[in-house]
Phi, psi and omega in degrees: 000311179302318179293319178297324180288325177297319179298316184294329180279344181287137183287132168297171182227042178294346179296334181278343173288316176301318175303322179293320179294324174297318180301308180294322172306311181294323173298319180290323178309307192283327171303313182299323188287330187283335195302315182300310187296331186270331176274341186283326185295324192248336183242296183293311178307302176304322186295313180264352175085026182290150174248173175303325175299317177302308182300314180292333167302312179300311184288326177288323175297317175298328176294315187285315174302321179299316177301310183293324178289329178298327179300324183261335183294323178291328175290323179293324178289321170299333182279315185267352178084170193299319187292302186288332175298313180297314182304310180299319183300307188285330179293317183291315187292331177289321176298313180300320176297319174297323182302328178305331187294339180263010180290329181292315184296316178300319178299313183292315185296318183289319181281329181252345184080000178252103185270138175214155184266003188256135176297321180290327179287325176300315185295322179296317180295326177289320179294328181291320183277353178073161187280073180285157177307321175302317183292314181299312181297315182291321180294323180295316181299316186295318178294325177293320181298319178294321181288341173296312181293323178303309183295329182294321183280312188294332178297346178273347188296305185288321178299319177294316184293312180299322184286319175299322176298319180289331178288334187246011182215137163298164187300325184292340180262348191296313180301320184288317181297314176299323178292335181285303186295329183288338180289350175292334168300320177292314181295321175298315180292328185291311186278337185306315184298322183289313185289313182293313185287327174297314174305307180298319177294322191266329182231000185102144177310327179295322181295332179288329177290321181290310183292319184286321182297330179290341180298325180297329181290329178292315177307321184295333177294314179302309189297314180309314195263345186255335185267125171219155171303151189300323181285343177256358189270116175295346181272358174251117188270177189294331180291317178293320176300319178299317179295323180299312184262023181293342177252012181282149180291328176233128185296137174276149173280175184295341186243334193233118180283158178309134183284148181202126178294141172287133171290142174291163177305311189287328175311320184299332185271003175278346186259139181293332179301318178294318182290328182290315179303311187295326183290314180299324172291322180303314184288329197245333185294329176290339175298310182294317179291330177297307182301314185298310188284327196251354180294323177293325178290321181299311177300328180282314184288319186269316183254000178061032173274119177282174187311311180291331179287346185276339190301305180304308180296323176297319179292318172304311186303313181282343174292314180292334179295337176305337174303347179293351175295340174293337175299338175271335183275319189304308180300326173303318177304307184297323183286310188280317190272322185257358173071024179279150170293164189296326178291316181291328175291324182287317183295320180295318175298319184287332175295316176298318180293336188283345183275334182290325174301346179296337177303333180297342179296334180267002180297310184287310182307320184269357177290344176299332185277315181193148182286350181288332181286321168301318185297317182292315182297313179295328175295321173298318181294321176292322179296323179291327179299310182298323176296316176300317180300316180306323185274325178292323177300317184293339180291340177295314183285335177292320193248346184242147181301151181305326180291344183240012185293317186292328178296316182289326180296321178291329175295315178295321180299320179295318182297321182289324181296315178299317181294324176302312180307312184301310179296318185287318178293323179285328178303304186301316179287327176290322183287328180284316178297315178306311177293321181280339176257355180059045178308146177246135174208119181043050175092348182255146180238150172075218184297321177299332173294316180299319180296323180296318176299319180288331176294320181297312176305313186291328183296309189278351192295322186294319181295317176301310175310306183302316189298312178294320178301313185287336175284319179288324179221084181295331188226156176300124180209123180274133173278121178248144177242125181280000000 
């Protein structure tokens, strides 16, 4: 009898099943996002005659569209709730990912008047016609349209994931849970070079978009059957539910969470906490996306590494990024061992992480010895970003009611997308200008000089973001809604 009672009282751990689902969703998200950056230098770019500026226009357009969609995606997820919101998000972005594969067929058909259902035949038609201005502009436009569909869906990933994390974890565990699912971004980026380039080499670049895009539809089946709110989930027992709700101001019953009125969309902008989160995202999201979208081209342009030679350094870089899991543990240490409140513990951790991106300042100077040195330094900088990211996301759950978490996350995501748009657009123009004029900067010439400028911007962004966040919200203050 005593053993049966102990078994019944032991808390289930279903929240980690939810965390695993969020991890795989984020992995798929970043796999889909990486296909273009890996295939454009050696496959898509030469086929359509793209320049750095053309690619920069596509990536910056994606960032801007993503920013706009984030503003509404978070509100949508709060309105329809986590389960349906996530299904809509991943369904739309998976369709968008697959649509990229047909840009070549559409470009060939519109420009030559000869329509074909074969990817190979479309490539032959484009090669015969040559990379004319019409082919370049039309292909760029078509890819931007596909990126819009991708952005529309992907904008829902983080609002839904952060909302699900807040539903299934007490505040002290949210940064760790977020760091785990957010590591899916690293895993996706890490496995993408080998997977995407193998598929593109073996079956054509179009197949890489199709096969990676189909993964999202598989994930939707698991989410449909495995996700329910904690109080409604038969796989969550009363002990685990009590732990999940352990820091709620009003304890939730096994079936009914503590009530909370939703903030209106305009209400969200009245709080300094919203602006602090948004500014932190604005300053730092673009850094991660710059590294994500431009590292393959950086290795090719500066170190002359072709696609197969890039696989190992990119894999090593994103393996280093897995150090970011420390980002979820460190604030828990400050909260549990040092007695800090959640916000103070996270801000202390984020300040520590903000210093590591400064290593990117040495990437170009040390690159003259070996390309492995910038790979390692940028890997550490990216790890610091992911650690920072896990904590800045968790500040939303620390200070806002659960009913508004996705909305606030979406607002911050919009700001991050705008910051990324500025960096992506500037990068494409800067690199083309540097290459064409053989620009000199601190001893570097041409495109390497352009990359050095961007690395400096990326290095200092986190300290600026932290200082403004701390100024806007110097102390922990929870937003309460009557």
